[in-house]
C-alpha positions in Angstrom: 14.2 -18.4 -20.7 16.5 -18.8 -17.6 15.8 -21.4 -15.0 15.0 -18.4 -12.2 12.7 -16.2 -15.1 10.8 -19.6 -15.6 10.3 -19.9 -11.6 9.6 -16.5 -10.6 6.9 -16.7 -13.7 5.4 -19.7 -12.4 5.0 -18.9 -8.8 3.7 -15.2 -9.4 1.1 -17.0 -12.0 0.3 -19.7 -8.8 0.0 -16.4 -6.8 -2.2 -15.0 -9.0 -4.9 -17.4 -9.6 -4.7 -17.7 -5.4 -5.9 -13.8 -5.5 -8.6 -14.8 -7.9 -10.0 -18.0 -6.8 -9.1 -18.3 -3.0 -9.7 -14.8 -2.1 -12.1 -13.5 -4.7 -10.2 -10.6 -5.8 -11.3 -8.3 -8.6 -9.3 -8.2 -12.4 -8.1 -4.6 -11.2 -6.8 -5.8 -7.7 -5.0 -8.6 -9.3 -3.4 -6.6 -11.9 -2.7 -3.7 -9.3 -0.7 -6.9 -7.4 0.9 -8.5 -10.5 2.1 -4.8 -11.5 3.7 -4.1 -7.6 5.2 -7.6 -8.2 6.8 -6.7 -11.7 8.2 -3.4 -9.9 10.3 -5.3 -7.2 11.3 -7.5 -9.7 13.0 -5.1 -12.6 14.5 -3.7 -9.6 16.1 -6.5 -8.4 16.9 -7.2 -12.5 15.1 -10.5 -12.4 16.7 -12.3 -9.3 15.4 -15.6 -8.1 12.9 -14.8 -5.3 14.2 -17.0 -3.2 17.2 -14.9 -2.8 14.7 -12.4 -1.0 16.1 -11.1 2.0 15.8 -8.1 4.4 18.4 -5.8 2.8 16.7 -6.3 -0.4 13.2 -5.4 1.3 15.0 -1.9 2.6 16.8 -1.4 -0.8 13.8 -1.7 -2.6 11.9 0.7 -0.4 14.5 3.4 -0.9 14.3 2.9 -4.3 10.2 3.6 -4.2 10.7 6.9 -2.0 13.1 8.3 -4.8 11.1 6.7 -7.9 9.3 9.0 -10.5 6.1 8.3 -11.7 6.0 7.1 -15.3 3.4 8.9 -16.6 4.0 12.4 -15.3 7.7 12.5 -14.5 7.0 13.9 -10.6 8.2 11.8 -7.7 6.0 9.2 -6.8 4.0 9.8 -4.0 3.5 8.3 -0.7 0.5 6.8 -1.3 1.5 5.1 -4.6 5.2 4.0 -3.0 2.9 2.2 0.2 0.4 0.9 -2.1 3.1 -1.0 -4.2 5.2 -2.1 -0.6 1.9 -3.9 0.8 1.1 -5.7 -2.4 4.6 -6.9 -2.7 5.1 -7.2 1.1 1.8 -9.7 0.9 3.2 -11.7 -2.3 6.3 -12.1 0.4 4.4 -13.2 3.1 2.2 -15.7 1.0 5.6 -17.0 -0.4 7.1 -17.6 2.6 4.6 -20.5 3.3 4.9 -22.1 -0.1 7.1 -25.5 -1.0 10.3 -24.7 -1.9 10.5 -21.2 -0.6 10.0 -22.0 3.2 13.6 -22.2 3.6 14.5 -19.2 1.7 11.8 -16.5 2.4 10.6 -15.7 6.0 7.9 -13.7 7.4 10.4 -11.1 9.4 12.0 -10.1 6.3 8.8 -9.6 4.4 8.1 -7.0 7.1 10.6 -5.0 6.2 8.5 -4.2 3.6 6.1 -2.2 5.6 5.3 1.3 4.6 6.7 3.9 6.7 3.7 4.3 9.1 4.1 8.1 9.1 3.3 8.6 5.6 0.6 5.7 5.9 -1.4 7.4 8.7 -1.3 10.7 7.1 -2.7 8.8 4.2 -5.4 7.3 6.4 -6.2 10.5 7.7 -6.3 12.8 4.4 -9.9 12.0 3.2 -10.3 15.8 1.2 -9.2 15.8 -2.4 -9.1 18.4 -5.0 -12.3 18.6 -7.3 -14.2 20.9 -9.4 -16.8 23.6 -7.8 -20.7 23.1 -8.8 -19.8 26.2 -11.0 -16.9 24.7 -12.6 -18.7 21.6 -13.8 -21.9 23.9 -14.9 -19.5 25.5 -17.3 -18.2 22.5 -18.5 -21.3 21.1 -19.7 -22.9 24.4 -21.0 -19.6 24.2 -23.0 -19.8 20.8 -24.7 -20.8 20.3 -27.8 -24.0 18.3 -28.2 -23.8 17.7 -32.2 -23.2 13.9 -32.0 -25.0 11.3 -30.5 -21.7 10.4 -28.6 -21.0 14.0 -27.7 -24.6 14.2 -26.5 -23.8 11.1 -24.3 -20.5 12.5 -23.0 -22.5 15.4 -22.1 -25.2 13.1 -20.2 -22.0 10.9 -18.5 -20.7 14.1 -16.9 -24.3 15.2 -15.6 -24.9 12.0 -14.3 -21.6 12.1 -12.4 -22.4 15.3 -11.3 -26.0 14.5 -10.1 -25.4 10.9 -8.2 -21.6 11.2 -7.5 -21.3 7.9 -9.1 -17.8 6.5 -9.9 -17.0 6.4 -13.9 -16.8 2.7 -13.8 -20.4 2.4 -12.0 -21.5 4.6 -14.3 -20.7 3.0 -17.7 -21.6 -0.2 -16.8 -25.2 1.3 -15.8 -28.4 -0.3 -17.7 -31.3 1.9 -18.4 -33.6 0.1 -16.1 -31.1 0.9 -13.2 -32.1 4.8 -13.9 -35.5 5.7 -11.7 -36.5 8.8 -13.2 -39.6 8.6 -11.6 -38.3 8.8 -8.2 -34.8 10.5 -8.9 -32.9 7.7 -7.8 -30.4 5.1 -8.9 -30.0 1.2 -8.1 -26.4 0.1 -8.4 -27.0 -3.6 -8.8 -23.7 -5.3 -8.3 -24.9 -8.3 -10.5 -24.4 -6.2 -14.0 -22.6 -3.1 -12.4 -19.3 -2.8 -11.6 -19.8 -1.2 -8.6 -16.7 -0.9 -5.5 -15.9 -4.1 -3.8 -19.1 -5.4 -5.5 -21.7 -4.0 -3.3 -25.3 -3.2 -4.2 -26.9 0.3 -3.3 -29.0 2.8 -4.1 -28.7 6.8 -4.4 -31.1 9.3 -4.9 -30.2 12.4 -7.0 -28.5 15.3 -5.3 -30.2 18.6 -5.1 -27.9 19.6 -7.8 -30.9 21.8 -9.8 -33.2 21.0 -13.0 -31.0 22.0 -15.4 -28.6 18.8 -14.9 -30.9 16.5 -14.3 -33.1 17.7 -17.1 -29.3 16.6 -19.5 -29.7 13.2 -17.9 -33.6 12.5 -18.7 -33.3 13.8 -22.0 -30.6 11.4 -22.5 -32.5 8.8 -21.6 -35.3 9.6 -23.0 -33.2 9.6 -26.5 -32.2 6.5 -25.8 -35.5 5.0 -25.7 -37.6 6.6 -28.2 -35.0 7.3 -31.1 -32.4 4.7 -30.6 -35.1 1.8 -29.3 -32.9 1.3 -26.2 -35.0 -1.5 -23.9 -34.1 -1.6 -19.9 -31.6 -3.7 -20.1 -29.1 -2.0 -22.5 -26.2 0.5 -21.3 -27.4 3.8 -20.4 -23.4 5.5 -20.8 -21.5 2.7 -22.9 -20.5 2.8 -26.3 -21.0 -0.4 -27.3 -24.2 -0.1 -29.7 -22.4 0.6 -33.0 -25.4 2.7 -34.4 -24.4 5.4 -31.3 -22.7 7.8 -33.4 
């Protein structure tokens, strides 16, 4: 391993630790930052971060504007490119204050990594995202198999997401005790549920229809009566080996 590679690894590790312990970021946010920095590093073929300057920043921005999505093969969206730029800029702004880098990396050079204002403004102002219609969700629920326990679990999870507009990450970490069927509501407790920004909140079932609500109620009842799950067990996860 070359010295520049080891130096880059060392300072990246220090930055990621700082994000976790000083800024309190989640593992997902830290992984996002690490991936963005690695994208920059690969483009510049592992060059020492100390050689960073405005032209390298501008070149990287041009690269992102033409980069293809590795999964879809389509051109990287402005939102994705801007997300990478924000993460890399934050890293170099932090780096400019670190011993051994202060004389090499400047805040003004890091500013060249700022996303294009027009595309960033468009990203912020666009709230609508494509989503399935209620009829499409009902068609999906009606067509899903229910022979096995896991198939019924998957169907109940889709129904629950439809009924509560919950994020999938929150739903799969939810416990049975968090679902209040008597009052048709859910308590997303951040102490044990993977909620966005670690916030706790309550939400009532949306008036989607008794057919959808019945699927969720039936699933919770099955967990309690057939599988003898307790209030502290997961409502939708696959951790229990006897589910199958």
